[in-house]
C-alpha positions in Angstrom: 199.7 95.2 -128.9 201.5 97.0 -131.6 205.3 97.4 -131.1 205.3 101.2 -131.3 202.9 101.4 -128.4 204.7 98.8 -126.4 208.0 101.0 -126.9 206.1 104.1 -125.9 204.9 102.6 -122.6 208.4 101.2 -121.9 210.0 104.6 -122.6 207.6 106.3 -120.2 208.0 103.8 -117.5 211.9 104.3 -117.7 211.6 108.0 -117.6 209.2 107.9 -114.5 211.5 105.6 -112.7 214.6 107.9 -113.5 212.6 110.9 -112.5 211.6 109.3 -109.1 215.4 108.4 -108.5 216.7 111.7 -109.4 213.8 113.3 -107.0 214.9 111.0 -104.2 218.5 111.6 -104.8 218.1 115.4 -104.8 215.8 115.3 -101.7 218.7 113.3 -100.0 221.3 115.7 -101.0 219.2 118.6 -99.9 218.5 116.8 -96.6 222.2 116.1 -95.9 223.3 119.7 -96.4 220.1 121.2 -94.4 221.3 122.8 -91.2 219.4 122.7 -87.8 217.7 126.0 -87.7 215.6 125.6 -84.6 214.6 122.9 -81.9 211.1 122.1 -81.0 210.4 120.1 -77.8 207.1 118.3 -77.5 206.1 116.7 -74.2 203.6 114.0 -73.9 202.3 113.4 -70.4 199.3 111.8 -68.6 200.0 113.9 -65.4 197.8 117.0 -64.5 200.9 119.0 -64.3 204.2 118.5 -66.2 207.3 117.0 -64.1 209.5 118.2 -66.8 209.5 121.4 -68.8 210.5 122.1 -72.3 213.6 124.1 -71.4 214.7 121.3 -69.3 215.2 119.3 -72.5 216.4 122.5 -74.4 219.3 123.0 -71.8 220.3 119.3 -72.1 220.6 119.5 -76.0 222.0 123.0 -76.2 223.6 123.6 -72.7 227.2 122.9 -74.0 228.1 125.2 -76.9 230.2 122.7 -78.6 227.4 120.2 -78.7 224.6 122.7 -79.5 223.1 121.1 -82.9 221.8 124.6 -84.0 223.5 125.9 -87.0 225.1 122.6 -87.8 224.3 120.4 -90.8 222.1 117.4 -89.9 224.8 115.1 -91.6 226.9 116.1 -88.6 224.3 115.5 -85.9 223.7 112.3 -84.0 220.1 112.1 -83.1 220.6 108.8 -81.2 223.2 110.5 -79.0 220.7 113.5 -78.4 218.1 111.0 -77.3 220.5 109.2 -74.9 221.2 112.5 -73.3 217.7 113.5 -72.9 217.0 110.1 -71.5 219.5 110.6 -68.7 216.6 112.6 -66.9 215.0 109.7 -64.9 211.5 111.7 -65.1 211.4 111.0 -68.8 210.2 107.6 -70.0 210.9 107.8 -73.8 212.6 110.3 -76.3 212.4 110.4 -80.1 214.4 113.0 -82.2 213.8 113.7 -85.7 214.4 116.3 -88.5 212.5 117.7 -91.5 213.4 119.5 -94.7 212.6 122.9 -93.3 215.5 122.6 -90.8 213.5 122.0 -87.7 214.6 119.3 -85.1 211.7 117.9 -83.0 212.5 116.2 -79.9 209.2 114.3 -78.6 209.4 113.1 -75.0 207.1 111.0 -72.9 207.6 111.6 -69.1 206.8 109.0 -66.5 203.5 108.9 -64.5 204.1 108.4 -60.7 201.8 105.8 -58.9 203.1 106.7 -55.4 205.8 108.7 -53.5 208.2 106.9 -51.3 208.9 109.0 -48.3 212.7 109.5 -47.1 214.0 107.0 -44.6 217.1 106.6 -42.5 219.2 103.7 -41.2 222.6 103.8 -39.3 224.3 103.2 -43.0 221.9 104.6 -45.5 219.9 107.8 -46.0 217.0 107.6 -48.7 215.4 110.7 -50.1 211.9 111.1 -51.1 211.1 109.6 -54.6 208.4 109.1 -57.1 207.5 105.4 -57.9 206.4 104.4 -61.4 204.4 101.3 -62.5 207.4 99.3 -63.7 209.0 99.5 -60.2 211.5 102.3 -60.9 212.3 105.1 -58.6 212.7 108.3 -60.6 213.2 110.9 -58.0 211.2 114.1 -57.7 210.3 117.0 -59.9 211.8 120.4 -59.3 208.6 121.9 -60.9 205.6 120.2 -59.4 204.7 117.9 -56.6 202.3 115.3 -57.8 199.4 114.2 -55.6 199.8 110.5 -55.2 199.7 107.8 -52.5 202.4 108.1 -49.9 204.5 105.0 -49.0 207.2 104.6 -46.4 208.5 102.0 -43.9 211.5 99.8 -43.4 211.0 97.8 -46.4 212.1 100.7 -48.5 215.3 101.4 -46.8 218.3 100.7 -49.2 216.1 99.8 -52.2 216.9 101.6 -55.6 213.8 100.1 -57.2 210.9 97.8 -56.8 211.4 95.5 -59.7 212.1 92.5 -57.7 209.7 89.5 -57.4 209.0 90.3 -53.7 207.7 93.9 -54.5 205.3 92.9 -57.1 202.6 92.5 -54.7 203.3 96.0 -53.4 202.9 97.6 -56.8 199.7 95.8 -57.3 198.5 97.2 -54.0 199.1 100.6 -55.0 197.5 100.0 -58.4 194.5 98.5 -56.7 194.0 101.6 -54.5 194.8 103.9 -57.3 192.1 102.3 -59.6 189.3 102.3 -57.1 187.8 105.8 -56.7 186.5 104.8 -53.1 189.7 103.6 -51.8 191.7 106.4 -53.6 189.8 109.0 -51.7 190.1 107.0 -48.5 193.7 105.8 -48.2 196.6 108.4 -48.1 199.4 106.4 -47.1 200.9 102.9 -46.7 203.5 101.8 -44.1 205.5 98.8 -45.3 207.4 96.7 -42.8 210.6 94.9 -43.7 208.8 91.5 -44.0 206.3 93.1 -46.5 203.5 93.5 -43.9 201.2 96.5 -44.8 199.5 99.2 -42.6 197.0 101.5 -44.3 196.7 105.1 -43.0 193.2 106.5 -43.8 192.2 110.1 -44.6 189.5 110.2 -41.9 189.4 108.7 -38.4 192.3 108.3 -35.9 192.4 104.4 -36.5 194.8 102.5 -38.7 194.3 99.4 -40.9 196.6 96.4 -40.3 196.4 94.7 -44.0 199.1 92.2 -43.5 200.9 90.9 -46.7 199.5 92.6 -49.9 197.7 89.4 -50.9 193.8 88.3 -51.3 193.1 92.2 -51.8 189.5 91.8 -53.1 188.7 89.9 -49.9 190.4 92.0 -47.4 189.2 95.3 -49.0 185.6 94.1 -49.1 185.7 93.4 -45.2 187.0 97.0 -44.7 184.4 98.4 -47.0 181.5 96.9 -44.9 183.1 98.2 -41.8 183.3 101.6 -43.5 179.9 101.6 -45.0 177.9 100.0 -42.2 179.5 100.3 -38.7 181.9 103.4 -38.5 179.1 105.7 -39.5 177.2 104.5 -36.7 179.7 104.1 -34.0 182.0 107.0 -35.1 185.2 107.3 -37.1 187.3 107.5 -33.9 185.6 104.7 -32.1 188.4 102.2 -33.0 192.1 102.7 -32.9 193.2 99.5 -34.8 191.3 97.5 -37.7 192.9 94.2 -38.7 192.3 92.1 -41.7 195.5 90.4 -42.0 194.1 86.9 -41.2 191.6 85.0 -43.4 188.0 85.2 -42.7 188.6 87.7 -39.8 188.3 91.3 -39.0 189.3 92.6 -35.6 188.4 95.8 -34.4 190.3 97.3 -31.2 
């Protein structure tokens, strides 16, 4: 390759690199001086109705005038601190805040999806209020905007508990998910009553009976027995014929 051509290519390459560096430096300079002109809130949810509203997030971010980012340069705004403030709302699962060159701050939040509602309970030394339960075992309180239609759970097992993340509670979570993920049982079972030892009683939507499930184990086998009763026996005898159905013992179904 002739030396002249080689030098020309080298000069073009150097100029291109310098141009890129200058462009990046200029963009960063503009970015650092850019002020926050507006705040946009995006809420991601799997719920039919939002548990958190956009103004809930806006109020957290702008509610204190001295901490309101609007009108301030982004170089003085701590986006991570804003995310932490938003995440203080237990209904919110995740939060990301970012800025763009137009001066807009976008706060994207994902709210939790409740799988059940723990009903209030009282003991001599403790009062526990209603709270939604999510899949990881967290109790997230209730939404002031909407009541989610989910499985109701109650009983002595929940008194004093702040979460269901312990090993013993995993079977309870699995039972709730089992019912939620089966369209038949989701429509049939409205409430679980869990005793202190973990024994479960199912309250169905139809009939005046209750179902003694026992510990939340061997779910496939236990619900298979109940389904046979529901499909073949109760439609004939009547939904109010039995008061108690028990499948707590292996290979047995007891109707009284």
